[in-house]
C-alpha positions as CSV (number, residue, x, y, z in Angstrom):
1,M,-27.5,149.3,-87.1
2,M,-29.0,146.2,-85.0
3,S,-27.5,145.9,-81.0
4,Y,-25.6,143.5,-79.8
5,F,-27.9,142.4,-77.1
6,S,-30.9,142.6,-79.8
7,M,-28.7,140.1,-82.0
8,L,-28.7,137.8,-78.4
9,I,-32.2,137.8,-78.0
10,R,-33.1,137.0,-81.7
11,C,-30.5,134.2,-81.0
12,N,-32.5,132.8,-78.4
13,L,-35.8,133.2,-80.4
14,I,-34.0,131.5,-83.7
15,L,-33.1,128.5,-80.8
16,W,-36.6,128.4,-79.9
17,T,-37.8,127.8,-83.2
18,L,-34.9,125.5,-84.7
19,G,-35.5,123.6,-80.8
20,I,-31.8,123.0,-80.9
21,S,-31.2,121.0,-78.2
22,A,-27.8,118.9,-78.1
23,I,-25.3,121.1,-78.7
24,C,-26.6,124.2,-76.8
25,P,-28.3,122.5,-74.0
26,M,-29.5,125.5,-71.8
27,L,-31.8,126.6,-75.0
28,T,-33.9,123.2,-75.2
29,H,-36.7,121.9,-73.3
30,A,-36.9,118.6,-74.6
31,K,-37.0,115.6,-71.9
32,I,-34.5,113.6,-71.0
33,E,-34.5,110.8,-72.7
34,S,-32.0,108.1,-74.8
35,D,-31.6,110.5,-77.7
36,V,-32.8,113.7,-77.1
37,W,-32.8,114.1,-81.3
38,D,-35.3,110.8,-81.1
39,T,-38.5,112.9,-82.1
40,Q,-41.4,112.0,-84.3
41,V,-41.6,113.2,-87.7
42,H,-44.8,115.3,-88.3
43,S,-46.0,117.6,-91.3
44,S,-48.6,120.5,-90.8
45,S,-51.6,118.4,-91.7
46,E,-50.4,115.0,-89.5
47,S,-52.4,115.2,-86.0
48,Y,-50.1,114.6,-82.6
49,I,-50.6,114.4,-79.5
50,L,-50.4,117.9,-77.1
51,P,-49.1,117.8,-73.8
52,T,-51.8,118.0,-71.1
53,L,-51.9,121.5,-69.3
54,G,-50.7,121.5,-66.3
55,S,-49.2,118.2,-66.5
56,Q,-45.8,118.3,-64.3
57,P,-42.9,117.0,-66.0
58,G,-40.9,114.4,-63.7
59,L,-38.6,115.6,-60.8
60,I,-35.4,114.6,-63.2
61,D,-37.0,117.0,-65.7
62,Q,-37.6,119.4,-63.2
63,A,-34.2,119.8,-61.8
64,R,-32.9,119.9,-65.7
65,D,-35.2,122.4,-66.4
66,K,-34.6,124.8,-63.5
67,A,-30.5,124.5,-64.8
68,I,-31.1,124.8,-67.9
69,G,-33.3,128.6,-66.9
70,E,-30.6,129.4,-64.5
71,A,-27.9,128.9,-66.7
72,V,-29.5,131.2,-69.3
73,L,-30.3,134.1,-66.8
74,R,-26.8,134.1,-65.7
75,E,-25.7,134.4,-69.8
76,I,-28.3,137.1,-70.0
77,N,-27.1,139.3,-67.1
78,K,-23.8,139.0,-68.2
79,E,-24.2,140.2,-71.8
80,V,-27.6,142.2,-71.9
81,P,-28.7,145.4,-70.4
82,V,-31.7,144.4,-68.2
83,V,-34.1,146.9,-66.1
84,D,-33.0,146.2,-62.7
85,D,-35.8,148.9,-61.0
86,P,-37.4,147.0,-58.3
87,L,-40.8,149.0,-58.7
88,I,-41.0,148.0,-62.3
89,Q,-39.6,144.3,-61.5
90,D,-42.0,143.9,-59.0
91,D,-45.0,144.8,-60.6
92,L,-44.4,142.6,-64.0
93,E,-43.5,139.9,-61.6
94,R,-46.5,139.5,-59.8
95,M,-48.3,139.2,-63.0
96,Y,-46.0,136.6,-64.5
97,R,-45.6,134.7,-61.2
98,R,-49.8,134.8,-61.3
99,I,-49.9,133.1,-64.6
100,Y,-47.2,130.8,-64.4
101,A,-48.8,129.4,-60.9
102,Q,-51.6,128.3,-63.2
103,T,-49.5,125.5,-65.4
104,L,-48.7,124.0,-62.1
105,L,-45.1,123.6,-63.4
106,G,-43.6,124.7,-59.7
107,T,-41.5,127.9,-59.5
108,P,-40.3,129.9,-62.1
109,T,-36.6,131.2,-62.7
110,A,-37.2,134.6,-63.3
111,L,-38.9,137.3,-65.3
112,L,-36.7,140.1,-66.8
113,L,-37.2,143.3,-68.9
114,I,-34.7,143.7,-71.2
115,Q,-33.7,147.8,-72.4
116,D,-34.5,147.3,-76.0
117,E,-36.7,149.3,-78.1
118,E,-37.8,146.5,-80.3
119,I,-41.0,145.0,-79.5
120,N,-40.0,141.2,-78.3
121,A,-40.4,138.7,-75.8
122,F,-39.2,134.9,-75.4
123,A,-39.0,132.4,-73.0
124,V,-36.6,129.1,-72.0
125,P,-37.3,126.2,-70.2
126,G,-37.9,126.8,-66.2
127,G,-39.8,129.5,-66.3
128,L,-37.2,132.2,-67.6
129,V,-38.9,134.8,-69.6
130,A,-37.7,138.2,-71.1
131,M,-39.3,140.9,-72.5
132,N,-38.4,144.1,-74.3
133,T,-38.8,147.3,-72.9
134,G,-40.5,148.2,-76.5
135,L,-42.9,145.7,-76.2
136,L,-44.3,147.3,-72.3
137,L,-44.2,150.4,-74.2
138,S,-46.1,149.7,-76.8
139,A,-48.6,148.1,-75.0
140,D,-52.2,150.2,-74.5
141,N,-53.0,148.1,-70.9
142,A,-51.3,145.5,-68.4
143,D,-53.7,143.1,-70.0
144,E,-52.2,142.8,-73.4
145,V,-48.8,142.6,-71.4
146,A,-50.5,139.7,-69.6
147,G,-51.3,138.3,-73.0
148,V,-47.9,138.2,-74.0
149,L,-46.8,136.2,-70.8
150,S,-49.2,134.3,-71.2
151,H,-48.2,133.3,-75.1
152,E,-44.7,132.4,-73.8
153,I,-45.2,130.7,-71.0
154,A,-47.8,128.7,-73.0
155,H,-44.7,127.6,-75.4
156,V,-42.8,126.4,-71.9
157,S,-46.1,124.3,-70.8
158,Q,-46.2,122.6,-73.9
159,R,-42.9,122.2,-74.6
160,H,-42.2,123.2,-78.1
161,Y,-38.6,122.7,-77.7
162,S,-39.0,119.5,-77.8
163,R,-41.4,119.0,-80.4
164,Q,-39.2,119.3,-83.6
165,T,-38.5,117.4,-86.7
166,D,-36.0,115.1,-87.4
167,A,-35.8,116.5,-91.2
168,M,-34.8,119.8,-89.8
169,K,-31.7,118.0,-87.8
170,N,-29.1,119.0,-90.4
171,Q,-30.4,122.8,-91.1
172,K,-30.8,122.8,-87.2
173,W,-26.6,122.5,-86.7
174,W,-25.9,124.9,-89.7
175,A,-28.6,127.5,-88.8
176,L,-26.8,127.6,-84.8
177,G,-23.6,128.2,-86.3
178,G,-25.3,131.2,-88.6
179,A,-26.5,132.8,-85.3
180,I,-23.7,132.2,-83.1
181,A,-21.6,134.3,-85.6
182,A,-23.9,136.8,-86.2
183,I,-23.6,137.4,-82.5
184,A,-19.6,137.4,-82.9
185,L,-19.9,140.2,-86.1
186,A,-22.5,142.2,-84.1
187,K,-19.9,143.5,-81.5
188,K,-17.6,144.7,-84.9
189,D,-20.3,145.2,-87.4
190,G,-24.2,145.3,-86.6
191,D,-25.3,145.6,-90.5
192,T,-23.2,142.9,-91.7
193,S,-24.2,140.6,-88.6
194,S,-27.8,141.7,-89.5
195,A,-27.3,140.4,-92.8
196,L,-26.0,137.2,-91.9
197,F,-28.5,136.7,-89.4
198,M,-31.4,137.4,-92.1
199,G,-29.9,134.9,-94.4
200,T,-29.8,132.1,-91.4
201,Q,-33.4,132.5,-90.8
202,A,-34.8,133.1,-93.7
203,S,-33.3,130.2,-95.5
204,L,-35.3,128.5,-92.8
205,M,-38.8,130.0,-93.3
206,S,-40.1,127.9,-95.6
207,Q,-39.4,124.6,-93.9
208,Q,-40.2,125.7,-90.6
209,L,-43.5,127.8,-91.0
210,A,-46.1,125.3,-91.0
211,Y,-44.6,123.9,-87.8
212,S,-44.3,127.6,-86.2
213,R,-47.6,128.5,-87.5
214,D,-48.9,125.3,-85.5
215,N,-46.7,126.2,-82.5
216,E,-48.5,129.8,-81.7
217,R,-51.6,128.7,-82.2
218,E,-51.5,126.4,-80.0
219,A,-49.7,128.7,-77.4
220,D,-52.7,131.5,-78.5
221,R,-54.8,128.8,-77.1
222,V,-53.2,127.4,-74.3
223,G,-52.0,131.4,-73.6
224,M,-55.6,132.0,-73.0
225,Q,-56.7,129.6,-70.9
226,L,-53.7,130.7,-68.7
227,M,-55.2,133.9,-69.0
228,Q,-58.4,133.1,-67.9
229,S,-57.4,130.7,-64.8
230,A,-55.4,133.8,-63.7
231,G,-58.1,136.1,-63.5
232,Y,-57.0,138.1,-67.0
233,D,-58.9,139.1,-69.9
234,P,-58.5,136.6,-72.8
235,R,-59.6,139.6,-75.3
236,A,-56.3,141.2,-75.0
237,M,-53.9,138.6,-76.7
238,P,-55.9,139.0,-80.0
239,D,-56.2,142.8,-79.2
240,F,-52.1,142.7,-79.0
241,F,-51.9,140.8,-82.0
242,E,-53.8,143.6,-83.9
243,I,-51.4,146.1,-82.7
244,M,-48.4,144.5,-84.1
245,Q,-50.5,143.9,-87.5
246,K,-51.1,147.9,-87.7
247,K,-47.1,148.8,-86.7
248,T,-45.9,146.3,-89.6
249,R,-48.2,148.3,-92.1
250,M,-46.9,151.6,-90.6
251,V,-43.4,151.4,-90.3
252,G,-42.7,149.3,-93.5
253,F,-40.6,146.2,-91.7
254,V,-41.5,143.2,-89.8
255,P,-41.2,143.5,-86.4
256,S,-39.1,141.1,-84.5
257,F,-42.2,139.9,-82.7
258,I,-44.1,139.0,-85.5
259,L,-40.5,137.6,-87.0
260,T,-40.3,135.4,-84.6
261,H,-43.9,134.9,-83.8
262,P,-45.9,134.1,-87.0
263,L,-48.9,136.2,-87.4
264,T,-51.5,136.1,-90.1
265,S,-54.8,137.4,-90.5
266,E,-56.3,134.1,-90.3
267,R,-54.4,133.6,-87.2
268,I,-56.2,136.9,-85.3
269,S,-59.5,136.2,-86.5
270,E,-59.3,132.5,-85.0
271,A,-57.5,134.0,-81.8
272,R,-60.3,136.5,-81.3
273,L,-63.1,133.9,-82.5
274,R,-61.4,131.9,-79.0
275,A,-61.1,135.0,-76.8
276,N,-64.9,135.8,-77.3
277,Q,-65.8,132.0,-75.9
278,Y,-64.8,132.6,-73.1
279,S,-66.8,133.6,-69.8
280,L,-65.7,136.3,-68.0
281,D,-67.1,136.2,-64.9
282,Q,-64.0,136.0,-62.7
283,V,-61.7,138.3,-65.0
284,R,-60.7,141.4,-63.5
285,S,-58.7,143.9,-65.4
286,A,-54.9,143.2,-64.8
287,S,-54.5,147.0,-64.0
288,S,-57.0,146.9,-61.6
289,I,-54.9,144.1,-60.0
290,M,-51.9,146.2,-60.5
291,N,-53.3,148.9,-58.3
292,Q,-54.6,146.8,-55.6
293,S,-51.0,145.4,-55.1
294,N,-49.6,149.0,-55.3
295,S,-51.7,150.8,-52.2
296,I,-53.6,149.9,-49.6
297,L,-57.2,149.0,-50.1
298,G,-59.9,151.6,-50.6
299,S,-57.0,154.9,-50.6
300,A,-56.6,156.7,-53.9
301,Q,-55.0,155.1,-56.3
302,L,-53.2,155.9,-59.5
303,D,-53.8,153.8,-62.8
304,A,-50.4,151.3,-61.8
305,F,-49.8,150.2,-65.2
306,H,-49.5,154.1,-66.7
307,V,-47.5,154.8,-63.6
308,M,-45.4,152.0,-64.5
309,Q,-44.7,152.7,-68.5
310,L,-43.9,156.1,-67.5
311,R,-41.6,155.0,-64.8
312,V,-39.8,152.8,-67.7
313,A,-39.8,155.5,-70.3
314,A,-37.6,157.3,-67.7
315,V,-35.6,154.7,-66.3
316,T,-34.6,153.9,-69.8
317,N,-33.9,157.7,-71.2
318,T,-36.8,157.1,-73.4
319,T,-38.6,160.4,-72.6
320,N,-36.4,163.0,-71.2
321,I,-37.4,166.1,-68.8
322,A,-38.4,168.6,-71.4
323,A,-41.4,166.2,-72.8
324,L,-42.6,165.2,-69.5
325,I,-43.3,168.9,-68.0
326,P,-46.3,169.9,-69.9
327,Q,-47.8,166.2,-69.5
328,A,-47.0,166.4,-65.2
329,K,-49.5,169.2,-65.1
330,T,-52.2,167.6,-65.6
331,D,-51.2,163.6,-65.1
332,D,-50.0,163.0,-61.7
333,A,-48.0,159.7,-63.1
334,A,-46.1,162.1,-65.7
335,A,-45.2,164.2,-62.7
336,L,-43.7,160.7,-60.5
337,A,-41.9,160.4,-63.6
338,L,-40.8,163.8,-63.7
339,A,-39.7,163.7,-60.2
340,Y,-37.7,160.9,-60.7
341,L,-36.1,162.5,-63.5
342,Y,-35.4,165.5,-61.7
343,Q,-33.8,163.3,-59.1
344,K,-31.7,161.5,-61.2
345,A,-30.4,165.1,-62.6
346,G,-29.5,166.2,-59.0
347,R,-32.2,169.0,-59.2
348,I,-33.8,167.7,-55.6
349,V,-35.9,171.2,-55.1
350,E,-37.6,170.7,-58.3
351,A,-38.3,166.9,-58.0
352,R,-39.4,167.6,-54.2
353,K,-41.4,170.1,-54.7
354,L,-43.2,167.7,-57.4
355,V,-43.8,164.6,-55.4
356,T,-44.6,166.1,-52.1
357,P,-48.3,166.7,-52.9
358,L,-48.5,163.3,-54.5
359,L,-47.9,162.5,-50.9
360,T,-50.5,163.9,-49.7
361,R,-52.7,162.6,-52.4
362,Y,-51.6,158.9,-52.4
363,P,-50.6,158.1,-48.7
364,D,-50.3,154.7,-49.3
365,S,-48.8,154.8,-53.3
366,A,-45.8,152.4,-52.9
367,Y,-44.5,154.6,-56.6
368,V,-45.3,157.6,-54.4
369,T,-43.5,156.9,-51.6
370,I,-40.5,155.3,-52.8
371,T,-39.9,157.7,-55.3
372,A,-40.0,160.4,-52.4
373,A,-37.9,158.2,-50.6
374,E,-35.5,157.7,-53.2
375,I,-35.6,161.7,-53.4
376,E,-34.4,162.1,-49.8
377,I,-31.6,159.4,-50.0
378,A,-30.6,161.1,-53.3
379,D,-30.2,164.3,-50.8
380,N,-28.2,162.2,-48.2
381,K,-31.3,162.6,-45.6
382,S,-31.8,158.6,-45.4
383,A,-33.3,159.0,-42.0
384,I,-36.5,161.2,-43.8
385,A,-36.8,158.2,-46.1
386,I,-36.8,155.7,-43.7
387,K,-39.4,157.8,-41.5
388,L,-41.3,157.4,-45.0
389,L,-41.2,154.2,-45.8
390,E,-41.5,152.4,-42.5
391,P,-45.4,152.9,-42.1
392,L,-45.6,151.2,-45.5
393,S,-43.6,148.6,-45.0
394,R,-45.2,147.5,-41.7
395,V,-48.7,147.0,-43.9
396,M,-46.8,145.7,-46.9
397,P,-44.5,143.6,-45.3
398,E,-44.5,141.2,-49.3
399,S,-43.3,144.7,-51.0
400,R,-39.7,144.0,-52.4
401,P,-39.3,147.9,-53.8
402,I,-40.2,148.9,-50.3
403,I,-37.6,146.8,-47.9
404,M,-34.9,147.4,-50.7
405,T,-35.3,151.0,-50.7
406,L,-35.9,150.9,-46.6
407,A,-32.3,149.1,-46.4
408,R,-30.8,151.4,-48.5
409,G,-31.4,154.1,-46.3
410,Y,-30.3,151.7,-43.3
411,V,-27.1,151.0,-45.3
412,L,-26.4,154.5,-46.1
413,L,-26.7,156.0,-42.1
414,G,-24.2,153.0,-41.5
415,Q,-26.7,150.8,-39.5
416,G,-25.8,147.4,-41.5
417,Q,-26.9,145.0,-39.6
418,T,-30.4,146.5,-39.5
419,A,-30.3,146.5,-43.2
420,I,-29.2,142.9,-43.1
421,E,-31.7,141.8,-40.8
422,L,-34.4,143.1,-43.6
423,L,-32.9,141.6,-46.8
424,R,-31.8,138.1,-45.7
425,P,-35.2,136.3,-45.7
426,W,-36.1,137.4,-49.3
427,T,-32.4,135.5,-50.1
428,L,-34.5,132.7,-49.8
429,K,-37.4,133.7,-51.7
430,R,-34.8,135.0,-54.4
431,P,-31.2,133.5,-54.5
432,Q,-31.3,134.5,-58.1
433,D,-31.3,138.4,-57.2
434,I,-28.4,140.7,-58.0
435,Q,-29.5,143.7,-56.6
436,L,-30.3,141.8,-53.4
437,W,-26.9,140.4,-53.0
438,Q,-25.3,143.8,-54.1
439,L,-27.2,146.0,-51.2
440,M,-26.6,142.9,-48.8
441,K,-22.6,143.3,-49.7
442,E,-22.9,147.2,-48.9
443,A,-24.7,146.4,-45.6
444,A,-22.1,144.0,-44.6
445,E,-19.3,146.4,-45.8
446,K,-20.8,148.7,-42.9
447,L,-20.2,146.3,-40.3
448,P,-17.2,146.5,-37.9
449,A,-13.5,145.2,-39.3
450,T,-13.6,141.6,-38.1
451,N,-12.3,138.8,-39.5
452,K,-16.2,137.0,-39.6
453,N,-17.4,139.9,-41.4
454,A,-15.2,140.3,-43.8
455,I,-15.6,136.6,-44.7
456,T,-19.6,137.9,-45.0
457,V,-19.0,140.5,-47.1
458,L,-16.5,138.2,-49.7
459,R,-19.7,135.4,-49.6
460,Y,-22.4,137.9,-50.6
461,R,-19.8,139.3,-53.3
462,A,-19.3,136.0,-54.9
463,E,-23.4,135.1,-55.2
464,M,-23.6,138.7,-56.8
465,L,-20.8,137.9,-59.3
466,F,-21.8,134.5,-59.7
467,W,-25.4,135.7,-60.9
468,Q,-24.1,138.3,-63.1
469,G,-22.3,135.5,-64.8
470,N,-18.8,136.1,-63.7
471,I,-18.3,132.6,-62.0
472,D,-14.4,133.0,-62.1
473,S,-14.7,136.2,-60.4
474,A,-17.0,134.6,-57.5
475,L,-14.8,131.8,-57.1
476,R,-12.0,133.7,-56.6
477,S,-14.0,135.9,-53.9
478,L,-14.9,132.2,-52.5
479,D,-11.3,131.1,-52.3
480,R,-10.2,134.5,-50.5
481,A,-13.7,134.0,-48.2
482,E,-12.4,129.9,-47.5
483,A,-9.1,131.2,-46.8
484,L,-10.1,133.2,-43.8
485,A,-12.2,130.9,-42.6
486,D,-11.7,128.3,-39.3
487,K,-11.1,124.8,-41.0
488,K,-13.3,123.0,-38.3
489,S,-16.5,125.9,-38.6
490,V,-19.6,125.2,-40.1
491,E,-19.1,128.6,-42.2
492,F,-16.5,126.8,-44.0
493,E,-18.2,124.2,-45.1
494,L,-20.9,126.2,-46.3
495,I,-18.0,128.3,-48.8
496,A,-16.7,124.8,-49.5
497,Q,-20.0,123.7,-50.8
498,R,-21.1,126.7,-52.5
499,T,-17.7,126.4,-54.2
500,K,-18.4,123.1,-55.5
501,Y,-21.6,124.3,-56.8
502,M,-20.4,126.9,-58.7
503,E,-17.1,125.1,-60.2
504,Q,-20.0,122.8,-61.7
505,K,-21.5,125.5,-63.3
506,M,-18.2,126.2,-64.6
507,K,-17.8,123.4,-66.3
508,E,-20.9,123.1,-67.8
509,K,-20.8,126.4,-69.5
510,L,-17.1,125.1,-70.9
511,K,-18.7,121.8,-72.1
512,D,-21.4,123.7,-74.0
513,L,-18.9,126.0,-75.7
């Protein structure tokens, strides 16, 4: 049975392929023109002008793309299980932002890791990219993940949403209806919804295949340029394609990634030849870049990608304690994942016994220190957790996982103001961060019971709910805050401005339905 969230992601991918714009603007990347459907007709044999790598859209386009990305982000947060582990998020986002910076498209919306065993990824305007845990766990190394991210970012930078044929207009509307109907059915009957979805896609496959292959080749080419510019190995992209091709032969069905990213032996060979032409003088392995970001230069290091994969497996219950026990005897990364699972199971003594020697062996590892701190927090020993984290927070102040875990320790000690002061600068860097706003709310709840602090709690709660996609609830929270605020205060004005913004987003959402 196909899960609801898998169906939602597949729907997004079909919309990408179809280039739907007018009926569902949050899933398009077309420029604002007099007619968004006013595109030239191209056959697979005709030449057309490709967008220049790194070319920047106008200010109106950038604002529109940002709104699209944020709207989709809220919908995904509302409907789809997302892995919200700060350590995992931080590693993937550093890689993603390093690649995205090569496009000169500005600050991306977000990178999401969706809890789904299927091998898939997709991107939408504004720089929102989502990747399934199944893809991350299938990769042999970090460079292959960088290759997928580069490919998806290239779809955005090359504006593949807007480059679609007028001849497909009628089919687009029909296919959108089929995809939406499949989503509606998915909660009730996964098999029926899957059949409807596959039928919708199959009916358009022959007409779209040539265009899709052109797009995919271009995304390969541009993606490799982005990889090389970011310092990653372009050869990893065809490596991952070969993994996908082998999996197709082994399992006997077509994985979602290949279904939505047409893959042929010719395309793999072409990608391999192109990748081999790149100079590797400035290239470093993605794993080595990750290692440097997770510990102090020169200190003993774990393989950060291996650690991340095992933590993903532990967080998503893809692995378990019994499976990790034998591996942990010879693999420190497995021991760290096992300690995490022991902590989650309430087996604190066993968790602490595993992580203590790792703290000695890897004193500057963010993964090890945070895992140890999580164990102490789970054991209601936040003071010990803070003592573990503070030295690393001084030398790695840019580490969101360290700051978040440190703030949580202060919250549990009842030191809400200290936690807020740690977290507040991050609200400017990451205004869409649900975990951040939730922790800010929890910290504010530890403050003395005053009218001003009650307003603060409500404001933080509204931001959390808004980015979770619950705009109605967010507005109700702001209404309560506004009722408590002094009508002549700056705070009242800020609440009114935020209310106006959220009401506008609610109207846009209703208009798109």
